[in-house]
Backbone as a ProteinNet text record, in pm:
[ID]
protein_1_A
[PRIMARY]
XXXXXXXXXXXXXXXXXXXXXXXXXXXXXXXXXXXXXXXXXXXXXXXXXXXXXXXXXXXXXXXXXXXXXXXXXXXXXXXXXXXXXXXXXXXXXXXXXXXXXXXXXXXXXXXXXXXXXXXXXXX
[TERTIARY]
2050.3	2024.4	1881.1	1817.8	1679	1669.3	1574	1552.7	1480.2	1524.3	1456	1323.2	1222.7	1092.4	1096.3	1020.1	1010.7	923.9	933.8	851.5	703.8	666.1	526.6	481.8	568	533.6	514.8	601.1	587.5	456	424.5	300.1	179.2	184.4	74	52.7	160.9	149.7	84.1	124.8	65.8	-83.6	-122.4	-264.4	-344.2	-282.5	-351.7	-364.1	-280.1	-277.5	-289.1	-400.3	-412.1	-432.4	-388.9	-416.3	-563.9	-614.8	-754	-776.4	-679.6	-691	-696	-613.4	-613.4	-746.9	-805.5	-937.8	-1042.1	-1039.1	-1136.1	-1119.8	-995.7	-972.6	-1005.2	-976.8	-1006.5	-1157.4	-1237.9	-1383.6	-1427.5	-1355.1	-1386	-1340.6	-1226.1	-1162.4	-1196.5	-1227.4	-1240.4	-1357.3	-1345.4	-1451.1	-1496.6	-1402.5	-1432	-1535.8	-1544.5	-1646.2	-1625.6	-1504.3	-1475.4	-1481.6	-1599.4	-1620.6	-1573.2	-1580.5	-1542.7	-1392.8	-1313.6	-1167.7	-1113.5	-1025.5	-968.5	-844.2	-843.6	-727.5	-689.8	-561.7	-514.1	-441.9	-434.1	-369.5	-228.1	-141.1	-6.1	64.7	79.5	140	290.4	371.9	516.6	552.9	634.7	684.1	836.9	891.8	1037.4	1093.1	1185	1241	1385.3	1448.9	1588.1	1623.9	1702.3	1759.3	1909.1	1986.6	2131.5	2194.7	2270.4	2338.1	2241.3	2125.3	2026.2	1941.8	1969.8	1891.7	1789	1664.3	1556.6	1537.8	1525.2	1494.1	1350.9	1269.7	1127.1	1062.6	945.3	854.1	726.7	651.1	518.3	417.8	345.4	245.7	122.7	68.4	-51.5	-166	-191.3	-297.7	-245.2	-277.6	-224.6	-333.2	-343.3	-434.2	-349.2	-341.4	-253.3	-291	-419.3	-460.7	-423.1	-411.4	-379.1	-236.1	-163.3	-27.9	-30.2	-120.4	-153.1	-141.5	-67.7	-45.2	-106.9	-172.7	-221.2	-144.8	-81.2	-10.2	-87.6	-117.4	-188.6	-85.7	-83.3	19.9	-33.5	20	-10.1	93.2	94.1	184.3	331.1	372.1	513.9	565.5	477.6	519.3	553.6	511.2	551.9	703.2	765.5	907.3	992.5	928.5	1005.5	970.3	950	910.8	1015.4	1143.4	1247.4	1246.7	1232.9	1224.1	1104.2	989	869.1	890.2	953.8	982.4	1072.2	1178.1	1269.3	1197.7	1117	1039.8	947.2	877.5	787	863.2	985.6	1067.7	1103.3	1140.7	1174.1	1052.1	937.9	815.2	777.7	798.1	767.8	855.4	983.3	1072.6	1025	944.5	887.3	750.5	717.8	588.9	470.8	492.2	385.8	353.4	225.5	180.7	146.5	186.7	159	72.4	-30.7	-115.4	-100.7	-69.6	-58	-181.8	-242.6	-360.7	-327.5	-357.2	-330	-446.6	-416.8	-522.2	-631.3	-592.3	-690.5	-794.4	-751.1	-843.3	-950.1	-923.1	-1019.8	-1147.1	-1145.1	-1267.1	-1371.9	-1330.4	-1422.3	-1412	-1482.2	-1471.2	-1508.8	-1606	-1644.8	-1529.9	-1457.9	-1341.9	-1234.7	-1210.5	-1109.6	-1147.5	-1272.6	-1319.3	-1297.4	-1341.5	-1330.8	-1184.8	-1100.2	-957	-894.9	-924.4	-870.5	-919.1	-1048.4	-1104.2	-1044.2	-1025.6	-963.8	-822	-743.4	-605.7	-600.3	-700.2	-707.5	-761.3	-806.5	-864.8	-1007.3	-1072.6	-1206.9	-1314	-1271.9	-1372.9	-1351.9
-477.2	-421.2	-453.7	-355.7	-371.9	-459.5	-553.9	-644.2	-571.3	-597.6	-540.8	-612.9	-537.8	-597.7	-672.3	-780.3	-855.6	-778.6	-817.7	-755.8	-769.9	-888.1	-914.4	-825.2	-806.8	-720.7	-575.5	-528.9	-391.9	-374.5	-470.2	-462.4	-467.9	-552.9	-565.9	-433.5	-367.7	-238	-133.8	-134	-39	-65.6	-193.5	-226.3	-182.4	-189.5	-150	0.5	76.4	222.3	292.3	272.2	334.8	485.9	553.9	697.2	714.6	836.8	862.6	827.5	862.7	830.8	680.9	606.5	460.6	401.4	456.7	410	432.5	552.4	583.7	492.2	474	389.6	243.6	199.2	61.1	34.8	135.4	118.9	93.4	147.1	123.8	-15.7	-60.2	-182.7	-309.3	-297.7	-415.9	-505.2	-631.3	-731.8	-740.1	-728.9	-743.6	-642.4	-526	-426.4	-363.9	-366.8	-306.2	-415.2	-433.8	-531.3	-672.2	-707	-840.8	-867.4	-762.9	-777.7	-775.9	-871.4	-881.8	-795	-715	-635.5	-670.6	-658.3	-670.5	-541	-513.5	-391.1	-420.6	-322.2	-325.6	-457.9	-486.3	-611.2	-592.8	-670	-663.8	-723.8	-653	-698.2	-703.8	-824.2	-840.5	-831	-738.4	-720.3	-767.7	-798.6	-842.7	-910.1	-1017.2	-1079.7	-1088.7	-1033.5	-1031.6	-1069.8	-1177.7	-1226.3	-1244.4	-1297.8	-1325.5	-1207.1	-1090.2	-971.8	-945.4	-925.7	-897.4	-747.3	-704.3	-565.1	-565.1	-473.8	-481.2	-343.6	-339.6	-227	-282.6	-198.5	-239.9	-160	-230.6	-166.9	-131.7	-13.1	26.2	-71.5	-98.2	-191.5	-275.2	-402.5	-493.6	-589.5	-604.4	-700.3	-811.3	-927.2	-1033.4	-1087.4	-1098.7	-1158.1	-1071.9	-940.7	-847.8	-795.1	-834.3	-781.8	-629.1	-574.9	-432.6	-372.1	-263.7	-195.5	-56.2	-18.2	119.3	182	293.7	370.5	498.4	524.1	644.8	748.8	858.6	960.2	1080.9	1098.2	1215.7	1324.3	1425.1	1540.3	1501.5	1400.1	1360.7	1327.1	1276.8	1235.3	1353.8	1472.9	1593.1	1613.4	1558	1577.7	1454.2	1347.6	1225.9	1168.1	1255.5	1211.5	1120.5	1150.9	1067.2	927.8	919.3	789.1	710.3	775.5	708.5	659.6	742.2	705.9	581.2	580.1	465.6	340.1	356.1	243.7	185.5	273.6	227.9	154.3	198.6	129.2	-12.4	-26.7	-159.2	-250.4	-198.1	-277.7	-315.2	-221.7	-249.4	-362.6	-367.6	-476.5	-610.8	-607	-728.5	-760	-688.4	-702.5	-664.7	-566.5	-514.3	-372.9	-347	-214.3	-132.3	-7.1	81.6	198.8	223.7	341.4	426.7	553.7	646	734.7	739.9	822.4	920.8	1046.3	1146.3	1149.3	1189.9	1203.9	1298.9	1402.3	1499.6	1431.5	1333.7	1265.9	1185.7	1148.9	1070.8	1148.1	1279.7	1358.2	1327.1	1258.1	1217.4	1064.6	987.7	841.4	780.3	840.1	786.1	798	909.7	928.2	824.8	802.6	704.9	565.3	526.6	395.1	379.4	478.8	467.5	467.7	542.7	544.4	406.4	347.6	214.9	111.8	112.1	16	35.5	160.7	188.1	130.5	154.9	105.7	-46.7	-108.4	-255.2	-313.9	-225.3	-273.5	-325	-281.1	-327.7	-223.4	-106	-0.8	80.2
2501.4	2369.3	2326.9	2267.2	2225.5	2101	2104.9	1992.9	1879.9	1756	1639.2	1619.6	1580.6	1554.3	1421.7	1414.6	1290	1191.1	1066	961.7	997.8	1043.5	1079.2	1194.6	1294.1	1407.1	1363.1	1274.5	1223.4	1148.1	1060.9	983.1	1076.2	1176.8	1272.3	1347.2	1387.5	1454.5	1364.3	1238.1	1143.1	1123.8	1120.6	1106.8	1228.9	1346.4	1469.9	1484.1	1416.4	1430.2	1295.1	1224	1092.2	1101.2	996.4	986.4	950	961	922.5	775.5	691.9	549.6	525	596.4	580.7	624.5	729.9	774.7	665.7	605.4	499.9	378.4	334.6	217.5	247.2	368.4	404.6	399.8	432.2	422.8	278.5	183.9	42	-0.8	51.4	2.2	80.4	207.8	293.3	254	292.4	271.5	126.2	34.1	-109.5	-158.6	-93.4	-128.9	-266.1	-314.4	-444	-551	-608.4	-716.1	-679.5	-551.7	-508.4	-503.9	-518.7	-521.8	-378.8	-348.8	-214	-199.9	-93	-54.3	88.6	119.2	256.5	292.7	423.4	471.5	518.8	501	556.4	526.5	398.6	352	333	407	384.3	247.6	174.1	44	54.5	57.9	65.6	-75.8	-97.1	-230.7	-241.8	-127.7	-133.4	-2.3	-13.6	105.1	80.4	172.9	158.7	292.4	291	411.9	528.4	496.2	599.4	641.8	586.4	620.2	510.1	551.3	456.5	440.6	316.5	284.1	232.8	284.7	254.1	256.4	195.2	204.7	266.6	329.7	375.5	293.8	208.6	122.8	206.1	185.1	259.3	233	104.9	65.8	-50.1	-48.3	-150.4	-197	-328	-389.3	-450.6	-383.8	-432.6	-570.6	-599.6	-727.2	-846.9	-825.1	-933.1	-924	-817.7	-793.1	-797.4	-718.2	-722.3	-582.4	-572.3	-445.8	-452.1	-343.7	-330.1	-214.5	-243.3	-141.6	-117.2	7	45.5	87.1	16.8	37.4	114.3	233.7	314.4	288.2	372.4	356.2	349.3	425.5	429.9	290	206.5	72.3	-18.4	21.6	-52.6	-43.3	60.5	85.8	56.6	7.5	-21	-157.8	-253.1	-387.5	-451.9	-434	-493.6	-432	-300.2	-232.9	-285.9	-295.9	-345.7	-489.4	-570.3	-709.6	-714.4	-634.1	-630.7	-581.3	-481.7	-426.8	-534.1	-605.3	-711.5	-821.6	-852.8	-953	-907.6	-781.3	-726.6	-734.7	-697.5	-700.7	-844.2	-936.2	-1076.9	-1129.8	-1089.1	-1129.5	-1075.9	-969.9	-912.6	-974.5	-1082.5	-1150.5	-1061.4	-976.7	-892.6	-939.2	-958.7	-1000.8	-877.1	-876.8	-763.7	-807.9	-730.6	-748.9	-624.2	-643.4	-530.9	-527.1	-410.4	-388.7	-276.8	-298.6	-194	-95.8	25.1	126.2	78.7	3.5	-47.1	-136.8	-214.6	-306.1	-231.8	-107.9	-30.7	1.5	-18.1	3.3	-103.2	-210	-315.9	-333.7	-248.8	-253.4	-388.4	-458.3	-589.2	-688.8	-685.2	-771.2	-738.3	-609.4	-566.3	-615.1	-595.3	-642.1	-792.4	-869.1	-1014.9	-1059.5	-992.1	-1025.8	-1002.4	-888.1	-856.5	-958	-985.6	-1081.6	-1220.2	-1260.2	-1390.2	-1395.3	-1291	-1286.9	-1284.9	-1227.3	-1223.3	-1353.8	-1443.4	-1567.8	-1549.4	-1441.8	-1408.2	-1439.7	-1479.2	-1496.3	-1619.1
[MASK]
+++++++++++++++++++++++++++++++++++++++++++++++++++++++++++++++++++++++++++++++++++++++++++++++++++++++++++++++++++++++++++

């Protein structure tokens, strides 16, 4: 029987294989480039543990100091709006703020930067 991957292994795989959009957004966020604010990529967020089983989401980008998550939404998200809505509600109950950015918005990096800073209360 095949062994299930750990949360850390899944997140590590996602970091090794970013989408084009994730690469673009990471260039804006990495190395404290956005007003000195630290972000990490593909951060596992455990929201429930039941009978030894962990239930989790992997946030595309996470700022621990601000409890702020950025989710990059590609075409697939056009078909899973209810799932995304439910996920955002769970995260909100954990006092985590979620900002969703579409891949289309990445064509305007200045807009993306200002949107993120505004949501963080920095701009």
